[in-house]
Each structure stands twice: as structure tokens, then as C-alpha cells.
N, C-alpha and C positions, 0 to 999 in steps of 0.2 A: 315242841310241846312235850310235856311229861306224860309218858304212856301209863303211869300209875294213877293218873287223875281221870275222873269221869265228870263230864260237864252235861248238865241238863239245861234245856231251854224251854221257854213257855211254848205251849202248843199253838198259840196264836201267832200267825206270821208277822203281824204288825207290832209285836211286842219284843222288847229287848231283854226281858227277864231271863237271868242266867244264875245257876247255882253250880258250884264245883264241889266234888267229893274227893278228898285226898287220901282216903283209906282210914282216916281217924275221925273226921268230922266234916260237916257241911259249911261252906263259905259262900255267902251271897256275893255274886260278882256284880250284877246290875239288878236294879229294881224293875218291877213290872211297870208298864206304861198305862195300865187300866185298873179299874176297881175289880174286886172279885165278883163273880156271878154266882149267887147262892143256889139258883136253880141248876146250874151246870155242876156244881159240887155234889148236890143231891143225886143227880143223874149218874155221875161217875161212880159214886159210892154204891148205888143200887145195882148198876151193871157189874161192878166188882163182886158184890155179894152173889149175884146169879152165877157168874163165872166160877167163883170159888166153890159154890154149891154143886155145880155141874162137874167139877173136877174130882170131888170126893164122894159123889153119890151115883147110884145106878137108877135113881128115880126118873120117871118121865119128865120132860121139860115143863109140862103144866104144873106138876107138883113142886119142882124146884122154884119156879117163878112164884107160885102161891106162897111157899115157905119164905121166900125173900120178901114178899110183900108183908107177911105177918111179922117178920122180924124187923122190918124197916119202919113201919108205921105203927 
């Protein structure tokens, strides 16, 4: 295996979806075995907004979550 490559796999254990990054671009290795789940995508984006807000702010968690809700919806 080439150490300069990074391979991502789908987070679902029953899926063969793989993508390779070779330092210059992304190459799809195998397709997903399932359809996308829109609710899961929304959830991941919302959690990411909360995490990034917490990393750059000294506000209490209640305010960070409230701000993420206002920005998201």
C-alpha cells in the first residue's frame, strides 16, 4: 500500500463504499450499497455546527446550541 494515500470508508459496516485521496484529488474506489439518508446528513451537519461553535467560543453550551439551531433552520 502507498503510504501517501488516504482511504475513507462508509461508516456503515454493511457498506462497501470507499474513496481514496492521493494528495491531489479524490478517487471513488467502490460505490455505496445503500441510498443516502437525508435525516442522517442533517444530523451530522447540525452536530458539526455545534462542535465548531464550541471550539471557537467561550459561550455556555446552551447558547452555542441555540445559535446552531438559529443558523441551521
